[in-house]
C-alpha positions in Angstrom: 105.6 153.6 -38.4 102.8 151.1 -37.3 105.2 148.0 -37.9 107.9 149.5 -35.7 105.4 150.4 -33.0 104.0 146.7 -33.1 107.6 145.4 -33.1 108.3 147.5 -29.9 105.2 146.3 -28.1 106.1 142.7 -28.9 109.7 143.3 -27.6 108.3 144.8 -24.5 105.8 142.1 -23.8 108.7 139.5 -24.2 110.9 141.4 -21.8 108.0 141.6 -19.3 107.5 137.9 -19.6 111.1 137.0 -19.1 111.3 139.3 -16.1 108.2 137.7 -14.6 109.7 134.3 -15.0 113.0 135.4 -13.4 111.2 137.1 -10.6 109.1 133.9 -10.0 112.2 131.8 -9.4 113.2 130.3 -12.7 112.6 126.7 -12.5 110.9 123.8 -10.3 111.3 120.2 -9.8 108.1 118.0 -9.5 108.0 115.2 -6.8 105.0 112.9 -7.1 103.5 111.4 -4.1 103.8 107.8 -5.5 106.5 106.3 -7.5 104.0 104.5 -9.8 100.7 105.8 -10.9 98.2 103.2 -12.0 94.8 104.8 -12.0 91.6 102.7 -13.2 89.9 104.0 -16.2 86.5 105.6 -15.9 86.8 106.6 -12.3 88.3 109.8 -10.7 91.7 109.4 -9.2 93.6 111.9 -7.3 97.2 112.7 -8.3 99.2 114.5 -5.8 102.6 116.2 -6.2 105.0 118.7 -4.6 106.4 121.7 -6.4 110.0 122.2 -5.3 111.5 125.7 -6.3 115.1 125.1 -7.4 114.5 121.5 -6.5 114.6 122.4 -2.8 112.0 124.8 -1.4 108.2 123.9 -1.5 106.1 126.7 -2.9 102.4 127.1 -3.0 102.0 130.4 -5.0 102.2 128.7 -8.4 99.4 127.5 -10.5 100.2 124.1 -12.0 98.3 121.7 -14.2 98.6 118.0 -15.0 98.7 117.1 -18.9 97.8 113.5 -19.4 98.3 112.2 -23.0 96.7 108.9 -24.2 99.5 107.3 -26.3 97.2 104.8 -28.0 94.6 107.4 -29.0 97.0 110.4 -29.5 94.9 112.7 -27.5 95.8 114.9 -24.4 93.7 116.6 -21.7 94.8 119.1 -19.1 93.7 118.8 -15.4 94.0 121.8 -13.1 95.7 121.2 -9.8 94.7 123.0 -6.5 96.9 123.4 -3.3 96.2 120.8 -0.6 98.0 119.9 2.7 101.5 121.1 3.3 103.5 123.9 1.6 103.9 123.3 -2.0 101.6 120.2 -2.2 99.1 120.0 -5.0 96.3 117.6 -6.1 94.6 117.1 -9.4 91.6 114.9 -10.0 92.1 112.9 -13.1 89.4 110.7 -14.9 90.8 108.6 -17.8 88.5 107.7 -20.7 90.3 104.4 -21.5 92.8 102.0 -20.3 96.3 101.6 -21.9 99.6 103.6 -22.0 99.5 107.2 -21.0 101.9 109.9 -19.9 101.7 112.6 -17.4 103.6 115.9 -17.0 103.3 119.1 -14.8 103.1 122.4 -16.4 102.8 126.0 -15.1 103.4 129.5 -16.2 105.0 130.6 -13.1 108.0 128.4 -13.2 109.9 126.3 -15.8 109.5 122.6 -15.4 112.2 120.9 -17.5 111.3 117.3 -17.2 110.2 114.6 -19.7 106.6 113.2 -19.7 106.4 110.1 -17.4 104.7 107.0 -18.9 102.3 105.0 -16.9 99.6 102.3 -17.5 95.8 103.0 -16.9 94.2 100.0 -15.6 90.8 98.5 -16.6 87.7 99.7 -14.6 87.9 96.6 -12.4 91.6 97.1 -11.7 92.9 94.6 -14.1 95.9 95.0 -16.5 94.8 95.9 -20.0 95.7 94.0 -22.9 98.1 96.0 -24.9 98.7 95.0 -28.6 102.3 94.3 -29.3 102.1 96.3 -32.6 101.3 99.5 -30.5 104.2 98.9 -28.2 106.6 98.3 -31.1 105.2 101.5 -32.8 105.7 103.5 -29.5 109.2 102.1 -29.2 110.0 103.2 -32.8 108.6 106.6 -32.1 110.7 106.8 -28.9 114.0 105.7 -30.8 113.3 108.2 -33.7 112.7 111.0 -31.2 116.0 110.1 -29.4 117.8 110.0 -32.8 116.6 113.5 -33.5 118.3 114.7 -30.4 121.8 116.3 -30.8 124.5 113.8 -30.2 127.2 114.9 -27.8 130.8 114.1 -28.2 131.9 111.0 -26.4 134.3 111.6 -23.5 138.0 111.2 -24.2 139.3 107.9 -23.0 141.2 107.9 -19.8 144.7 106.8 -20.0 145.6 104.7 -16.9 149.3 105.0 -16.0 150.9 101.8 -14.9 152.2 101.4 -11.4 155.6 102.9 -10.8 157.3 105.6 -12.6 155.5 106.8 -15.8 157.2 106.8 -19.2 157.3 110.6 -19.1 159.2 110.4 -15.8 161.6 107.9 -17.1 162.2 109.8 -20.2 163.0 113.0 -18.3 165.5 111.0 -16.1 167.2 109.6 -19.1 167.5 113.1 -20.6 168.8 114.6 -17.4 171.4 111.7 -17.1 172.5 112.2 -20.8 172.9 116.0 -20.0 174.9 115.1 -16.9 177.2 112.8 -18.8 177.7 115.5 -21.6 178.6 118.0 -19.0 181.0 115.6 -17.2 182.7 114.6 -20.6 183.3 118.4 -21.1 184.7 118.9 -17.6 187.1 116.0 -18.1 188.3 117.4 -21.4 188.8 120.8 -19.8 190.7 119.0 -16.9 193.0 117.3 -19.5 193.7 120.5 -21.2 194.6 122.2 -18.0 196.9 119.3 -16.9 198.7 119.3 -20.3 199.2 123.1 -19.9 200.4 122.7 -16.5 202.9 120.1 -17.3 204.2 122.2 -20.3 204.6 125.2 -17.9 206.6 123.0 -15.5 208.8 121.9 -18.4 209.3 125.5 -19.3 210.1 126.6 -15.9 212.6 123.8 -15.5 214.3 124.8 -18.9 214.4 128.4 -18.0 216.0 127.6 -14.5 218.6 125.3 -16.3 219.5 128.1 -18.8 219.9 130.5 -16.1 221.9 128.2 -14.0 224.3 127.3 -16.7 226.6 130.5 -16.8 227.0 130.5 -13.0 228.0 126.8 -13.2 230.6 127.5 -16.0 231.9 130.5 -14.0 232.4 128.4 -10.8 234.2 125.7 -12.9 236.5 128.3 -14.4 237.5 129.6 -11.0 238.2 126.2 -9.5 240.3 125.2 -12.5 243.5 127.4 -12.0 243.5 127.1 -8.3 243.7 123.3 -8.6 246.6 123.6 -11.1 248.6 125.8 -8.8 248.3 123.4 -5.8 249.4 120.6 -8.0 252.5 122.5 -9.3 253.6 123.6 -5.7 
């Protein structure tokens, strides 16, 4: 009974958390004030950015923080940001303990920020570029490659087949098939016409034969009548 009650409470809290995120607007895009961030180590430096809800609308009701990670030392520190200036603009005061390679990212509980950490170089206290060991850079590159390898590999897009100029092979094949069908139909019609002509000729011959048969007795009778009359004339 107690286990069921605890599970119900956990599910309710998760539902409330999801509802609060949805009510807050879902996600946000972070627009930094500067394209490059190169703060000197050991001195406070302001890091300004704008929170754009859904990538468009500046909002100031959120509570963001800037998380800075020292890649060479492997440690991270969170700096709270406060609203300053126009709508949606925030500023965090960042003090780095040592120069070298770092990353920054903005996190908040009000909106989801789907962005990878941004790498930057922290300068020396005098503003000079720090000397970074090639071994460290190589190690970081290997870790980045391994992290990329662990990501799911998407299927490559299907190659696009470019049809040559003019009629495609499919259209030509369709035309050939249509022509063959037309030739077959024409051959059938010619055969039918030949049969009809043969039948018509046979019918004509039959009609002529019947007419000759019917005319023969009349001709014979007429010849018989004319014969005696001719003999009487000759005798007289």
